[in-house]
Backbone bond lengths (Angstrom), bond angles and torsions (degrees), N, CA, C in turn:
res aa  C-N    CA-C-N  psi(-1)  N-CA   C-N-CA  omega(-1)  CA-C   N-CA-C  phi
1 M - - - 1.433 - - 1.533 111.34 -
2 V 1.305 117.33 -47.31 1.462 121.04 177.58 1.524 109.96 -64.74
3 Q 1.316 116.29 -40.76 1.469 120.30 179.34 1.527 110.80 -62.59
4 L 1.338 116.90 -38.62 1.462 120.81 177.11 1.531 110.37 -63.27
5 A 1.319 117.44 -42.11 1.469 121.09 178.30 1.526 110.60 -61.92
6 I 1.320 116.63 -45.57 1.464 121.31 -179.96 1.522 110.60 -63.91
7 Q 1.307 116.35 -45.67 1.460 121.30 -179.24 1.534 111.07 -63.05
8 T 1.323 117.05 -40.15 1.463 121.13 179.17 1.520 111.04 -64.91
9 V 1.320 117.51 -44.83 1.470 120.43 178.04 1.514 110.07 -62.50
10 R 1.314 117.37 -44.70 1.469 120.58 -178.99 1.532 111.44 -59.06
11 T 1.322 117.65 -44.47 1.463 119.32 -176.95 1.527 112.42 -78.68
12 Q 1.322 118.03 -40.38 1.462 120.23 -176.77 1.524 112.60 -74.54
13 A 1.329 118.02 -29.34 1.464 121.47 177.94 1.518 110.98 -90.42
14 D 1.329 116.27 -1.35 1.461 122.06 179.49 1.533 111.07 52.93
15 L 1.325 115.07 51.03 1.461 120.92 -178.20 1.526 111.13 -79.61
16 P 1.320 116.68 142.95 1.465 119.22 174.73 1.531 110.63 -71.45
17 E 1.294 116.52 161.19 1.465 121.87 -178.58 1.528 113.00 -57.35
18 E 1.332 117.79 -33.05 1.467 119.48 -176.55 1.523 113.53 -75.61
19 A 1.331 118.13 -11.41 1.467 120.34 176.55 1.525 108.78 -68.27
20 E 1.308 115.49 136.96 1.466 121.15 -179.15 1.519 108.80 -106.18
21 I 1.318 116.77 138.05 1.461 121.83 177.75 1.517 107.69 -124.03
22 K 1.344 115.41 123.72 1.460 120.56 -178.73 1.518 110.56 -117.00
23 L 1.317 115.99 144.34 1.457 121.65 174.27 1.525 108.98 -76.08
24 V 1.313 116.29 130.81 1.457 121.54 174.35 1.521 109.28 -99.10
25 E 1.346 115.37 -47.41 1.458 119.46 -175.70 1.521 110.04 -165.77
26 K 1.332 116.30 146.62 1.467 122.77 171.13 1.517 106.82 -128.01
27 R 1.343 115.56 125.95 1.461 118.75 179.08 1.521 110.26 -153.90
28 E 1.318 115.84 173.91 1.456 121.14 178.73 1.526 109.84 -58.36
29 S 1.305 115.64 141.97 1.456 122.41 179.86 1.522 110.01 -99.26
30 P 1.334 117.23 159.02 1.464 118.96 171.62 1.535 111.96 -65.19
31 L 1.338 117.14 -18.69 1.463 121.50 174.96 1.523 108.28 -78.89
32 P 1.325 118.20 126.67 1.468 119.46 178.94 1.526 111.55 -58.33
33 D 1.315 116.31 137.62 1.464 124.65 177.41 1.525 114.15 66.54
34 F 1.319 117.55 19.90 1.458 122.01 177.32 1.531 109.84 -124.66
35 Y 1.313 114.53 150.54 1.458 121.19 170.62 1.519 108.89 -103.53
36 M 1.317 116.08 149.88 1.448 122.16 173.22 1.528 106.34 -101.42
37 V 1.323 116.51 120.12 1.456 121.66 -178.84 1.533 107.38 -110.78
38 K 1.313 115.53 112.86 1.463 120.55 178.30 1.522 108.91 -92.80
39 L 1.334 114.87 126.85 1.460 121.59 -178.36 1.521 110.08 -123.41
40 L 1.310 115.15 160.25 1.455 122.00 175.13 1.521 107.58 -125.97
41 V 1.333 115.62 117.31 1.462 121.06 177.36 1.524 107.00 -93.30
42 I 1.325 115.61 122.98 1.464 121.07 179.67 1.519 107.11 -106.04
43 R 1.326 114.79 111.65 1.459 120.50 -176.84 1.525 110.35 -80.03
44 K 1.326 115.86 167.91 1.467 119.77 -177.00 1.521 112.71 -64.48
45 D 1.360 117.46 -22.98 1.467 120.20 175.91 1.531 111.52 -86.08
46 K 1.333 116.04 10.11 1.467 125.67 177.43 1.520 113.64 73.20
47 N 1.339 117.77 4.86 1.459 119.68 172.68 1.514 108.73 -70.53
48 E 1.321 115.80 142.63 1.453 121.31 -178.61 1.521 109.38 -110.26
49 V 1.326 116.15 132.20 1.459 122.05 -179.51 1.522 108.40 -121.42
50 P 1.347 117.52 115.10 1.459 119.40 177.39 1.526 110.70 -77.82
51 I 1.331 115.74 142.96 1.463 121.97 -179.30 1.526 108.25 -139.36
52 V 1.327 115.86 143.25 1.460 120.89 174.28 1.522 108.00 -116.53
53 V 1.324 115.35 132.34 1.462 122.77 178.76 1.529 106.89 -124.30
54 Y 1.320 116.38 138.68 1.457 121.33 177.93 1.524 108.76 -106.68
55 V 1.349 116.49 123.42 1.468 122.29 -176.66 1.527 108.44 -125.52
56 D 1.347 116.40 132.34 1.458 118.99 179.90 1.528 110.60 -73.46
57 R 1.322 114.92 163.44 1.472 120.86 -175.29 1.520 113.31 -60.07
58 S 1.321 117.59 -29.27 1.465 120.23 -179.58 1.526 112.35 -86.60
59 A 1.335 116.91 -0.88 1.478 123.47 -179.89 1.530 111.34 58.33
60 E 1.329 115.81 37.77 1.463 121.01 176.31 1.525 112.18 -108.91
61 K 1.338 116.56 -29.86 1.459 121.33 -175.76 1.521 109.64 -115.82
62 V 1.333 114.76 138.39 1.468 120.92 179.73 1.524 108.13 -133.59
63 F 1.325 115.57 132.88 1.459 121.28 173.38 1.513 108.91 -111.90
64 L 1.331 115.40 128.80 1.461 122.35 170.41 1.516 106.11 -115.34
65 G 1.310 117.19 135.26 1.460 119.82 179.69 1.503 110.70 132.80
66 N 1.323 115.23 -172.67 1.458 121.08 -175.78 1.521 111.32 -92.17
67 L 1.334 115.48 136.11 1.450 122.99 176.10 1.524 107.58 -105.04
68 F 1.336 116.89 122.09 1.456 121.93 177.83 1.519 109.22 -109.02
69 I 1.333 115.79 132.31 1.463 122.00 174.08 1.520 106.90 -130.36
70 R 1.335 115.93 118.76 1.462 122.69 -178.21 1.533 112.32 51.56
71 G 1.315 117.29 42.50 1.462 121.73 176.92 1.512 115.13 82.17
72 E 1.324 117.62 -4.97 1.465 120.37 179.34 1.523 109.65 -99.13
73 N 1.324 115.69 130.15 1.457 121.26 178.86 1.523 108.01 -81.59
74 I 1.314 115.83 97.26 1.466 122.65 -176.94 1.529 110.91 -65.26
75 T 1.318 116.56 -38.20 1.459 120.37 -177.74 1.527 111.00 -63.80
76 L 1.322 117.58 -48.62 1.466 119.90 179.39 1.520 111.41 -67.44
77 K 1.310 117.02 -32.89 1.467 120.24 175.67 1.532 109.99 -61.64
78 E 1.322 116.75 -41.35 1.461 121.57 179.96 1.526 112.81 -69.81
79 T 1.337 117.04 -30.88 1.462 119.20 -179.82 1.524 111.78 -84.39
80 G 1.337 116.91 -4.72 1.455 119.97 173.41 1.514 116.00 95.64
81 D 1.313 119.48 8.57 1.456 121.22 178.94 1.520 108.54 -98.59
82 S 1.321 117.30 81.84 1.458 121.46 -175.31 1.520 112.80 -70.71
83 R 1.325 118.79 -18.20 1.465 121.00 178.65 1.516 111.35 -61.71
84 L 1.330 117.41 -32.15 1.453 121.19 -174.04 1.522 113.04 -111.53
85 S 1.323 117.71 18.18 1.457 119.10 -172.70 1.520 114.08 -80.72
86 K 1.341 119.19 -11.08 1.456 120.48 179.91 1.513 110.53 -128.58
87 I 1.337 115.29 150.73 1.450 120.18 172.55 1.517 107.64 -117.90
88 G 1.294 116.28 140.39 1.455 120.97 178.20 1.514 110.46 -93.54
89 S 1.314 115.94 173.23 1.456 119.47 -178.56 1.522 112.02 -72.44
90 R 1.336 118.33 -22.61 1.458 121.27 -177.59 1.518 113.89 -101.15
91 S 1.294 117.37 -18.08 1.462 118.14 -177.82 1.514 110.15 -135.51
92 F 1.293 115.32 155.53 1.448 121.71 179.08 1.514 107.77 -132.05
93 E 1.309 116.63 114.76 1.457 120.83 179.40 1.523 108.76 -107.33
94 T 1.307 116.01 137.62 1.450 118.71 176.27 1.513 108.94 -116.99
95 G 1.295 116.05 152.96 1.449 121.60 175.64 1.510 109.05 -114.68
96 E 1.295 117.44 141.28 1.448 121.82 177.45 1.502 108.96 -120.85
97 I 1.291 114.96 137.59 1.455 120.35 174.27 1.510 107.18 -107.36
98 S 1.292 116.52 115.95 1.449 120.06 -179.13 1.526 109.26 -92.95
99 L 1.302 114.75 124.73 1.447 119.98 179.12 1.523 110.81 -109.24
100 S 1.314 116.33 9.10 1.468 119.49 -176.55 1.519 111.59 -70.53
101 Y 1.295 114.49 153.82 1.457 120.73 -177.14 1.496 110.53 -108.46
């Protein structure tokens, strides 16, 4: 399951071979029957980018992207960017994680 999350991030973010991806944590997700896999992508310039991937229990389905529950961005909350963890009724802020080299 963790390997699937790492492999999905590597291919979907088009990461070079020298990029390192480390597991931070795997735990139950707010999505039923899914795990939340927190990863850390270490770029060649040594910058670290946290990423959350949601993987189902059978390791067949993977979600990449932001999970919102009642207006709160759970994914950004988990990656530590509290500035963008909520959306208000009048504004919508998005966060982007750039993995480009």
